[in-house]
Structure formats: structure tokens, C-alpha cells
PATOR-893296 format. One record per residue (C-alpha): x, y, z. Coordinates in steps of 0.001 Angstrom, whole numbers. Each point is the difference from the previous one (the first is absolute). Example, Ala and Ser with C-alpha at 12.3 -4.5 7.8 and 13.67 -1.06 7.14 Angstrom:
// residues 2
       c1       c2       c3
    12300    -4500     7800
     1370     3440     -660
END
This chain:
// residues 379
       c1       c2       c3
    37553    34735   101052
      880     1105    -2799
     3637      439     -307
      953    -3036    -2362
    -3017    -1301      -72
      495    -1239    -3529
     2656    -2593     1107
    -2492    -1048     2799
    -2662     -653    -2303
     2852    -1688    -2729
      753    -2220     2549
    -3391    -1345     1347
    -1578     -174    -3533
     2690    -2106    -1140
    -1134    -1673     3990
    -3433     -660    -1630
     1203    -2370    -2885
     2374    -1764     2191
    -3652     -801     1587
     -562    -2253    -3204
     2927    -2151      655
     3292     2486    -1574
     1218      162     3906
    -1788    -3302     1401
     3193     -667     2954
     1316    -1563     3132
      883     1702     2751
     3459     1329      769
      546    -2105     2882
     -116    -3707    -3133
     2435     1324    -1660
     2331     1312     1468
     2779    -1206     1890
     1766      432     3216
     1798     4237      663
     2838      206    -1969
     3223      211     2581
     1044     4184     -255
     2500      604    -2282
     3365     2392     -846
    -1665     2787    -2577
     3303      883    -2412
    -2664     3595     -895
     2566     3431     -669
    -2711     2450     1186
     1253     3088    -1486
    -1262     2528    -2056
      403     -556    -3428
     -490     2355    -3503
    -2918    -1362    -1745
      864     1708    -3492
      538    -2960    -2722
     -329    -2426     2509
    -2019    -2375    -2260
     2001    -1005    -3586
    -2244    -1702    -1668
    -1954     1610    -1843
    -2086    -2023    -2590
    -1866      103     3713
     -718     3727     -282
     -434      510    -3562
    -3154    -2960      613
    -1660     1296     3224
      460     3394    -1146
    -1708    -1237    -3014
    -2505    -1446     2471
     -652     1919     2197
      876     3658     -269
    -1321     2430    -2882
     1010     2244    -2195
    -1363     2939     2402
     2190    -1529     3013
    -2816    -1428     1531
      779    -4027     1787
    -3035    -1214     -836
    -1464    -2727     2859
    -1707    -3019    -2670
     -580    -2017     2960
    -2896     2943     1618
    -1210     1540    -3474
     2745     1912     -871
      -59     2325     2662
     3053     1238      940
      935     1084     3733
     3041     1740     1780
     2218    -3163      643
     -489    -1305    -4029
     2405     3912     -616
     1961     -322     2864
     1210    -3773    -1209
      113      737    -3845
     2255     3392     1247
     2401    -2309     2142
      159    -2785    -2514
      631     2847    -2948
     2529     1003     2107
     1221    -3650      528
     -416     -569    -4269
     2416     3151      -75
    -3190     2119    -2102
      233     3115      585
    -2534      614    -3326
    -2822    -2269     1530
      759     1199     4249
     -788     4253    -1696
    -2568    -1974    -1516
    -2068    -1282     3313
     1216     2370     2448
    -1606     2714    -2582
    -3378    -1948      -92
     -286     -258     4178
      907     3288       22
    -2794     1255    -2466
    -2856    -2440     1133
      670    -1471     3943
     1777     2880     1509
    -3182     1761      927
     -666      173     3023
     1436     3268     2161
     2746    -1622     2400
     2978    -1749    -2543
    -1687    -3374      425
    -1453    -1601    -2923
    -3339    -1230        7
     -377    -3560     -462
    -1894    -1069    -2461
     -442      496    -3522
    -3537     -743    -2203
     -466      -60    -3818
    -2980     1125    -1108
     -987     1290     3474
     -539     3802      392
     2243     1391     2022
     1835    -3190     -424
     1384      975     2983
    -3151    -1435     2183
     2092     -905     4061
     2581     3209      238
      691    -2372     3174
     4174     -911     -632
     1865    -3336      599
     2981      176     1545
     2036    -2556    -2582
     -578     1384    -2258
     1197     3600     1349
     3208    -2127      860
      162    -1453    -2992
      281     3616    -2059
     1917     1583     2559
     2894    -2509      474
     -523      211    -4112
     1101     2646     -238
     2584      334     1926
     1697    -2917    -1912
    -1277     1833    -3370
     2224     3227     1778
     2415    -2148      972
     1019    -1582    -2927
     -906     2201    -2711
     1599     2897     2026
    -3837     2065     -707
     -575     1938     3149
    -3500     1019     -912
     -488    -2723      954
     1687     -698     3110
    -2510     3294      947
    -2767    -1900     -739
      730    -2990     1354
     1133     1994     3936
    -3254     2224     -663
    -2114    -4130      -31
     2360    -1437     3136
      -21     3313     2586
    -4380     -908    -1033
      581    -3436      727
     1653      628     3401
    -2589     3341     1293
    -2860    -1383     -798
      205    -4419     -619
     3133     -771     2844
     -978      335     4340
     3789      132      918
     -726     -130     3692
    -2403    -3437      900
     -192    -2619     2546
      877    -1997    -2938
     3036     1649    -2313
     -821     2486    -2460
    -2950    -1594    -1858
    -1438     1374    -3614
    -3844     -242     -487
     -872    -1088    -3340
    -1159     3237    -1587
    -1799     2719     1228
    -3268       48      720
    -1242    -3601     1514
     2429    -1792     2154
      514     2235     3324
     -438    -1199     3345
    -2813     3410      406
    -1000    -1350    -3745
     -554    -3641     1217
     -571    -2288     2843
     2227    -2484     -839
     2237     3176    -1190
     3072      468      -42
      -56    -2975    -3345
     2791      276    -1612
      776    -2265    -4057
     3687    -1871     1056
      952      130    -3793
     -241     3849      -37
     2964     -231     1706
     2554      176    -2935
     3242     -696     1724
     2090      380    -3220
    -1792     3903     -387
     1080      279     3574
     3976     -214     -998
     -209     3067    -2802
    -2929     2607      760
     3299     1011     2992
      801     1735    -3973
    -2521     2007     -101
    -1721      242     4130
     3368     -677     1822
    -2643     1380     3318
    -2210    -2056     -125
      424    -3087     2120
     -332    -3098    -2422
     2046    -2196     1651
    -2507       13     2845
    -2430     -860    -2355
     2190    -2846    -1468
      747    -1411     3577
    -4085      434     1339
    -1139    -1964    -3909
     2985    -2918     1380
    -1497      -99     3533
    -3336      -74    -1442
      305    -3130    -2715
     2110    -1593     3750
    -3048      541     1856
    -2666     -623    -2896
     -559    -3520      170
    -3526    -1425     -524
    -1222    -3497      148
     1773    -3570     -874
     2021     1666    -2623
     1039     3032     2122
     -538     2147    -3137
    -1281     3980      415
    -3062     1258    -1736
      307     2893    -2264
    -1878     2134     1961
      381     -363     4337
    -1173     1939     3126
     2465     1576     2298
    -2783     1094     2272
     1011    -2159     3317
     3957     -520     -947
     -433    -3233    -1456
     -446     -183    -3497
    -2806    -2155    -1395
    -2352      156    -3566
    -1438     3214      -69
    -4357      233      103
    -1695      295    -3440
     2511    -1618    -2012
      614    -3485     -972
     2764    -2119     2723
     2335     -326    -3462
     3654     -646       60
     -720     1641    -3960
     1346     1657    -3194
      971     3202     2341
     1419    -2205     2796
     1267    -2313    -3174
     3421     3381     -213
      547      104     3395
     2785    -3102     -722
     1136     2113    -3348
      306     3440     2003
     2538    -1897     2209
     2322    -1910    -2413
       32     2709    -1786
     1043     2033     3019
     2872    -2436      960
    -2120       -3     3716
    -1367    -1790     2311
     1274    -2956     1576
    -1359    -3786      437
    -2847      566     2073
     -873     2653    -3115
     -339    -2657    -2659
    -1255    -3298     1605
    -3539      333     -299
      622     1415    -3551
     2580    -2657    -1145
    -2213    -2702     1725
    -3243     1373    -2723
     2137      765    -2651
     1263    -4202     -387
    -1829    -2161     2657
    -3407     -142    -2571
     -600    -1309    -3032
      328     3796    -1365
     -889     2534     1323
    -3331     2186     1495
    -1015     2315     2246
     -734    -1154     3207
    -3024      322     2440
     2068      878     3316
    -2673     -378     2311
      -71    -3999    -1244
     3224     -585    -1890
    -2900     -862    -3154
     1129      893    -3742
    -2743     2664    -1605
     1185       -1    -3838
     2970    -1410    -1684
     3053     2598    -1479
      661    -1185    -3417
     1109     2556    -1429
     3906     -513     -745
      189     3734     2108
     -620    -1420     2371
     2188    -2972      542
     3558     2536    -1005
    -1257     1509     3725
      713    -3698     1074
     2916     -573    -2231
     2143     2924     1904
     -861    -1554     3316
     1473    -2746    -1183
     2689     2099    -1482
     1085     2566     2647
     -296    -3425     2630
     1244    -3057    -1274
     1880     1698    -2867
    -2410    -1409    -2396
      620     -116    -3613
    -3267     2328    -1013
      475    -1992    -4176
     -978     1830    -2481
    -3289      374      581
      235     1786     2419
      773     3005    -3272
    -2194    -1313    -3047
    -2679     2161     -780
    -3561    -1477      996
    -2911     1170    -2999
    -2977     -936     2453
      969     1603     3661
    -1930     2976      778
     1893     3399     1236
      705     -772     3856
     1663    -3618     -861
     1238     1641    -3125
     1853     2363     2495
     1340    -2079     3073
     2021    -1629    -2402
     1892     2998    -1427
      170     1407     4071
     1037    -3931     1106
     2758     -133    -3539
     1134     3529      703
      979    -1297     3713
     1496    -2548     -888
     2217     1319    -2192
      433     2881     2304
     1448    -2657     3030
     -572    -2985     -724
     2164     -772    -3475
     1252    -3174     1485
    -3850    -1581     -562
     -725     1599    -3581
     1041    -2554    -3583
     -268     1203    -3245
END
């Protein structure tokens, strides 16, 4: 499977370290209390504009200095300093949230020049420095396309720029045309890429990745492509989160087969709740969507353990610890959204020691807290 192979390889490499002692742990059942009683969550699922919502200039300056080059390339510091459509999309979104139009234009310009090299309006997913050609895999990654289209929609709205609206529309319409399956027995499904995931291409297909259902984007993409059934994708994503409960921890794996209707971990991928799936509760909280059943397993994962970790969903055992502070920001956001717990000053403090991905999760969590959970934000 080619699309998003870097994230899978990263997780597997860290798992190997775990064998040496980094991730020695006991089964989930040994550390988990009785299931929590159902709770009524006070969430507001309105589609809110992102412009200016970061409101943390020191965090944004630090992020730019470490992960965004002068040309507008977002660097994945934990993965050979490659760039990918996901990173460009996150950078563009955060630039709008930071009200930094100059950075946004650099990011979009680099993306357009270097990743929009397919024969359609989707974005090649991976760019490698030192390689010729730098784009060796022309497949897309649907979450990257969604993030970029969403960023363009936010930019067009915040800065009243018609060119960004037109560009966002072109990508969004292509997502609806090539990546969304609207007439299935399970509802509107979202393929992770144009190639490699359909029922025709895999014995266990279709295969989906629930972290590619970027819920806050679905509420804002009607700004540029109102004819696409974004609410249908939102409903199916929420339904699949309820259904994809594997093993003792009842957590979803990153990659899920829907071949026989009932979800199961997809063949050929580690059966892990890992670096992809930890974004699911972040996106739910950022969108203000869901009920207790959507959050229950994620809440237990983030609160009932000594430290955060990726999980083997079949056994409930830890694979590797998530020690970088950005991952803890996801847990803090969940505690804020569900328990209204204050996030604390470290939530908004820059870290010199974390890589691109956890640093990005941290900034997204700050945006979510500023947008929807002001009562939790201190300092």
C-alpha cells in the first residue's frame, strides 16, 4: 500500500524500539476501570470560521521557524525532512488561524508549484528533498486534499479572496467526484486515495481511514462546493466511529476494512490505534460534534493510563509511548471538551524538542480550545 506509507513505516519503526524497552506495558484490561456511565456532552456543532482563531503569536512564530522554510515548504522533521500534502494543508490552515497572509501565500505557492502535478485537481501526497523527481508517487492522500481545500475556503472567507475560493472549489469538487462514494449500503464513504483502497483493488476493500474524515472541514467546505454532500460524509464518519470498536480498549485501528459491512482492521496494516487515528478525537472536538459514545473510548485512552501510547487494538497492549508534548495536548483538549477541565499554561507553551506532527497537533488543539472551549483556556 503506497499512500501514507511514511506514517505506517514510522509507527512500525517506533514499535521496534518498543521491543527494546520503550513500550513495555501490560494489557489494557489491567489498567482500565469499569466503563464510565453515559454522559451528556454540551457541544456546539456550528461550523465556525477559523480566521484569527490561533491567537498565540509566540507559538506560531516558533512553529514557522522550525517547520516552514522560506519558500513555503512544511518539513516533516521526524521523517527524513520530506514534505507532504497533509503538512502543507495544516500549515495553510494554521496560517489563516494566525492571520498570517504572507505565510499562507508562500505555503500555497509552494504547494501549487510542487505538489499539484497530477493530471487532475488533486494533490500528490509526498515530496522528497534530494530525489529527482521529488514526487515519486503520484497518488494523492485524501486528508491532505481536504485540508488544503478547507484552508483555501477559510482564506477566501477571511481575506475575501476570490482566487482562493476558486482554487478551493476545484479541489473540493474533485474530492467529491473521485474520492467520495455516496451510494453505498454504509452511507457516504471516503476513500483514502484515488488508487489502492477500493473494493475493486483490494480483497478486503473498501478500506477507509477514519482520521481522513476531517469533520470541521465538512462544515466549511460548502463555502466553495455546496453541491457536495458533506453532511452525508459527516454522518457516515460519525457512524463508523461508533461501529469501529476493536479489542478490549474499543479503539479503532488506523486502517479499516469495510468489505463485509462490519468494520475490522484492514489486512496488511498493523492493527493499531496509532498516529493516524489519534486525530479522530481532535477533529471531533474541533468540530464540536458527537455524543458520549463517540468520545468514550478516546476519553478512557487519554485519562486511564500512566501515559499516552499507541495501542494494538486486538490485544489492548501498548505499542509505543507518545512522549512529545503535542500528543498530550489532544488529551488536554478532550478533558476540556468533556470535563471542562482547564488546559493549563503548558498547553500554549512552545517546545524545542518535539517534531512537526505533535507540534501541529498542539496548535490545532489550541485553535479548538480558543474557538469552542474558552472556559478551559487559562493564561
